[in-house]
Backbone bond lengths (Angstrom), bond angles and torsions (degrees), N, CA, C in turn:
res aa  C-N    CA-C-N  psi(-1)  N-CA   C-N-CA  omega(-1)  CA-C   N-CA-C  phi
1 X - - - 1.446 - - 1.531 108.67 -
2 X 1.309 114.99 137.80 1.456 121.19 179.70 1.530 108.75 -87.11
3 X 1.294 114.59 126.23 1.472 119.78 174.99 1.541 107.82 -89.33
4 X 1.317 115.68 128.61 1.461 119.40 179.68 1.529 110.62 -119.20
5 X 1.295 113.93 150.68 1.448 122.39 179.23 1.529 108.32 -128.18
6 X 1.336 116.73 75.98 1.463 119.40 -174.63 1.509 112.68 -74.91
7 X 1.305 113.05 151.21 1.463 122.76 168.29 1.521 105.23 -119.12
8 X 1.314 116.64 143.80 1.452 120.43 -174.94 1.523 111.66 -110.16
9 X 1.320 114.49 141.36 1.465 121.76 170.84 1.522 105.44 -95.21
10 X 1.290 116.53 126.85 1.467 120.43 -177.84 1.526 110.57 -116.98
11 X 1.337 114.41 155.69 1.459 119.13 178.77 1.534 109.75 -92.28
12 X 1.317 116.17 -172.52 1.455 121.85 -178.03 1.531 112.80 -64.33
13 X 1.326 116.24 -19.66 1.473 121.42 179.85 1.521 111.91 -99.19
14 X 1.322 116.02 13.84 1.463 122.81 179.14 1.535 113.12 65.48
15 X 1.341 117.07 23.90 1.447 121.12 176.11 1.534 109.14 -93.27
16 X 1.318 115.36 138.71 1.458 120.07 179.82 1.526 110.16 -68.82
17 X 1.322 116.50 130.66 1.459 121.88 -178.32 1.524 112.93 -119.15
18 X 1.322 118.26 -21.28 1.458 121.34 -177.76 1.527 108.86 -159.18
19 X 1.326 114.44 164.58 1.462 120.92 178.81 1.518 108.62 -124.86
20 X 1.317 115.72 138.49 1.453 122.20 174.32 1.527 107.88 -113.27
21 X 1.345 114.91 133.51 1.461 120.80 177.99 1.530 108.44 -130.08
22 X 1.337 116.04 148.74 1.466 117.55 170.80 1.532 109.69 -60.41
23 X 1.307 116.19 146.94 1.476 121.72 -176.15 1.525 110.62 -57.07
24 X 1.313 118.54 -42.46 1.469 120.59 -179.14 1.522 111.21 -60.49
25 X 1.314 118.06 -41.04 1.464 120.95 177.63 1.515 110.94 -65.79
26 X 1.320 117.37 -40.25 1.474 120.58 178.45 1.533 110.09 -63.18
27 X 1.337 116.89 -43.02 1.467 120.44 179.15 1.523 111.53 -62.63
28 X 1.343 117.19 -36.98 1.455 120.77 176.49 1.533 110.84 -64.70
29 X 1.310 116.78 -40.56 1.464 121.48 178.20 1.540 109.53 -62.37
30 X 1.308 116.60 -45.94 1.475 120.70 179.65 1.526 109.94 -61.56
31 X 1.323 117.86 -42.53 1.477 121.04 177.95 1.534 110.63 -60.47
32 X 1.319 117.33 -42.96 1.462 121.23 179.37 1.530 110.66 -64.51
33 X 1.333 117.05 -41.50 1.462 120.13 178.50 1.519 112.22 -65.01
34 X 1.332 116.62 -38.01 1.464 119.70 176.85 1.529 110.90 -65.48
35 X 1.320 117.24 -40.42 1.465 120.78 176.70 1.523 110.88 -62.74
36 X 1.323 116.67 -40.80 1.468 120.45 177.72 1.516 111.36 -63.62
37 X 1.325 117.13 -40.45 1.472 121.05 175.70 1.530 110.96 -59.50
38 X 1.338 116.07 -41.96 1.464 119.87 178.96 1.524 110.81 -63.22
39 X 1.316 116.84 -41.99 1.466 121.31 179.66 1.526 109.91 -63.62
40 X 1.307 116.64 -44.60 1.472 120.14 179.38 1.532 111.23 -63.54
41 X 1.326 117.30 -40.07 1.466 120.47 178.58 1.523 110.14 -65.54
42 X 1.307 116.66 -39.51 1.487 119.98 177.77 1.526 109.64 -64.03
43 X 1.311 117.34 -48.03 1.476 121.07 179.69 1.536 110.86 -59.34
44 X 1.322 116.56 -40.93 1.462 120.87 178.49 1.531 110.77 -63.53
45 X 1.330 115.22 -44.57 1.466 119.67 -179.75 1.526 111.21 -64.36
46 X 1.324 117.60 -40.04 1.458 120.57 179.46 1.530 111.38 -65.22
47 X 1.327 116.88 -34.39 1.460 120.82 -178.38 1.529 111.99 -82.20
48 X 1.312 117.38 -12.58 1.455 121.97 -177.09 1.525 111.30 -72.36
49 X 1.333 114.81 148.99 1.458 119.85 177.64 1.525 111.43 -94.09
50 X 1.324 117.71 8.74 1.469 121.39 179.73 1.537 109.78 -65.83
51 X 1.327 113.52 155.37 1.460 120.98 178.86 1.531 109.33 -60.02
52 X 1.310 116.03 137.18 1.455 121.66 177.45 1.519 109.46 -86.57
53 X 1.339 116.84 137.60 1.462 121.75 178.17 1.520 109.74 -116.09
54 X 1.312 117.03 146.62 1.457 119.00 170.75 1.537 108.77 -61.27
55 X 1.338 116.00 147.06 1.456 121.01 -176.50 1.522 112.30 -54.14
56 X 1.314 117.96 -47.72 1.471 121.73 -177.80 1.526 111.41 -59.67
57 X 1.325 116.78 -39.52 1.459 120.35 178.50 1.523 110.71 -67.46
58 X 1.322 117.35 -40.33 1.461 120.77 179.28 1.526 110.51 -62.65
59 X 1.333 117.12 -43.44 1.461 121.02 178.71 1.513 110.20 -62.04
60 X 1.331 117.27 -43.75 1.455 121.31 179.97 1.522 110.31 -61.95
61 X 1.319 118.07 -44.23 1.462 120.93 179.06 1.531 112.02 -64.55
62 X 1.309 116.51 -37.39 1.464 119.75 177.05 1.532 109.70 -63.79
63 X 1.293 117.25 -45.58 1.473 121.84 -179.27 1.530 111.12 -62.89
64 X 1.328 116.97 -35.79 1.466 121.42 -179.36 1.524 112.77 -85.41
65 X 1.315 116.21 -8.75 1.470 120.04 -179.57 1.516 113.50 76.23
66 X 1.321 116.44 22.33 1.466 120.99 179.11 1.523 109.39 -77.20
67 X 1.325 115.78 137.23 1.458 119.83 176.18 1.500 114.57 77.67
68 X 1.306 117.89 8.25 1.459 121.02 -179.30 1.499 111.99 -78.69
């Protein structure tokens, strides 16, 4: 879990309008979101009824631009 230490930008009515985070915390959040995207893509692929390809064949087809 990413620990964050936000600071808030407020307007004249003391309503929160924006959040400031240290760059390192933001980068950790982005890394976590990318990992979540990978997990979702994996889950989607596993649930798909598309033909399964051996890994080496998939890499070769990607390199050759087949199926794009």
